[in-house]
C-alpha positions, 0 to 999 in steps of 0.5 A: 324221922320225918321233920314237920315245921310249920306252914306261914307265908305260902310255904313250910318252914322249919321251927325255931323254938328248939321244942318238938313232940311226937307223932306216932303211928297209933297201930305200933305205938312207935314214934314216926315223926317229930312236929315243931312246936312254936314258940310265942314269937313264931305264933307272932311272926304268922299273925304278922305275915297274915295282918300283911296278906289280909288287906288284899285278899279283903279286897278281892271280889268274892266270886274269885275267892270263891274260885280259889274254893273251887280250885280246891275242892278240884286239887284234894279229889286228885288226892284223896285216898292219899290224903286219908291214908295220910290221916289214917297213918296218925290219927288210926282210923281205918281208911273209910272213916279217914275218907269221911273225915275228909268229905264232911270237911269239904262239904263246908267248902263246897258251901263256901263256894256260894259266899257270894250270895251268902255275903249279900246285905241288905238294902231298903229304899226309900227308907224316908224321904230321899234315904236309902238304908243298906247293910254290908257284911265285911271280913273281921282281918285275922281270925284263928282255929284251934283245932282236935286230934279227932277230925283233922281235915273235918274241924280245920275246914270247917274253920279255915274255909268260911273264914277265908272265903268271907275275906279273913286271913287265917292262923290254923293251930291243929293238934299236935298228935297228927298234923300232917293233913292239915299242913297238906290242906294249906299246901293245895290251897296254896296251889289253889290260888289262895294268896300266901300268908292267907292260910298260916299253919303254926304247930304247938301246944298251950304256948302257942294257944295263948299266943293267938289268944292274947295277941290283939291283931286276932279278932275272933278265935273258933275251938273244938276240944274238951269243956275244960279248955273250951271254957278257958280259951272261952273267957281268955280270948273274951277278956281280950276282946275277941269274938270266940265260939268254942265247942266242948265235951259231950255225953249223948244219949240215944233213947231206945223207946219199947216200939223201936225197931230193936235190930235198927237200933242196935246197928246204930249204936254199934256204929255211933257207939264204937265207930272211929274207937268213940273218939268223936264228940257226937259218939253215942257214949249212952243208951236210955231204954225205956223200961225193964222189958225194953232194956233186957232185948237191948243188951241181949241183942248189943253184947254178942254185936260188940264182941264180935267188933273186929278192931285192927290196924288203920291198913285194914279194910275190914275192921270196925275201927283201929287204935287210939290215937295216943297211948295216954288215951288208952290208958285213960279209957282203960281207967275210966271202965275200972272206975265204972267197975268198982262204982258197981256198974255191970261190965256186960263186954270187957274190951281193956286186955285186948291185943293185937297179934303183930300189933301189940305195942298198938293203942288197941283196945276192944269194945266195952259195954256197961249196963245198970249205970246210973247218973251218979256214976262217972263213967256217965257224968264224964266224956271218955272218949274211947269205946265204951256204951254204957247202959242207963235203964229208964222207968218211963218216957218222962226220965228218958227225956230228963237223963239228956237234959239235966246232964251238964253237956248238950251237944247231940241226942237221939231217940229211936221210936216208931211214934211220931207223936212221941218224936215231936214231942221229945224234940221240942222238950229235950234240951240238947243242942243237935237231936236226931229221930231215928238218926243216930249221929245227928251232925247237920249238913253244911248248910245249916249248923252245929253246936251243942248247948251247955258245957259242950258250947261256948259262944252265941255263932255256931260253926258252919251254915250260916252262922259261919258268915256271921261269925267271920264277918261284922255288919256295917249298916249304911244310912244315905240322903241326897240333898234335892237341892231344897235347904231344910235347916238344921235339925236339933231331934234325933232323926225319925222317919214319921 
């Protein structure tokens, strides 16, 4: 049985707590590895290691730090496919989707390669008589990221790359469900020239998380996961004086206007709703057709597409999506479908009892499609995180705008229409953080910023883009004056530039 430890001081170390978690093969349901679960003392050792290494890294000029990022990109390209297969084997994503997971993470590493430009401060010459003003961006010190199972490459890279490029040391606590890719990422960073201790990986559960949140040496924490845990991490870390950015759950709506290209809208819903078995925070889980005629046409085209989805093992290149990450999550999603039926929604396509021949113990579930879902139902209010799409019929455009705007989550939303005026009005009025127009999954590129509103996001700064540099640095402003030799005497009022 393969044993996975921690990555501290530039190398993998065995766990010392005596506690281990199971890493499953989602295709078969079998345990394929054991991962060490860190104790508080092990997390503290990783933090101490990072604290010792960080000052020298911060003193390394930004261009040299950027070279490590460039070298990392070169190294990861050489084992891109192997890394994607490793990701698939623990998460259950199909191979192509795993490659996309890695690629979206690498795009943020590419952004971090520009760190010499991104760290430039501001300068004002002769702000006053003989006086100049300038600002510096300096690293925080030791920072941490707590990342989810659904993107075991992308989110760790979104967090770690900007933090490290800015001169910080980084503690990564990835999901214990699929820990191998984060461990390999750390190894490749060391191979790329990152000094030992600048990126440490500790695997574990709540004890490891709480150790990070309460340790005074950790200056900032980033998190992606469920909203309840995001709120806990945000409040706990903030209470201990840390800078915090936390991203939680989602209930992403896709508005389908009567003038939309229906085939295009259906293609978008199939990919965005069922890709990766719905285990995405940006998955479309609610379709909102405007008007009964639009709704009838949409459901008529959707149903056969959902029925014909090809579900298969993550090794099947022809599969649309693979198994879910754990049996517990599979059972939870089935429970949501049961509740939807009980509360009166119409289950148009039922994938609960799907079985994969030869993989009967795998974590597979067929696509489910609900119609006539209403806002008071549990399947509308809560994030399901599985291959389940709900159709909520809106009587008019204003109701379609209100539905995502009034939902407690505000991560992403899309509208499909041929009318530019409608699209423009929608993007301005809807109360959601990321908006797509004829684009189902509106995840911004790396040089913009990613973040939701309401219970989808906690904190003032978002992920990647310019906000990541702001989050992982502190601004120091310098006012300097060189005496001209003329004695001016003491001043007892606040200095001004009058």
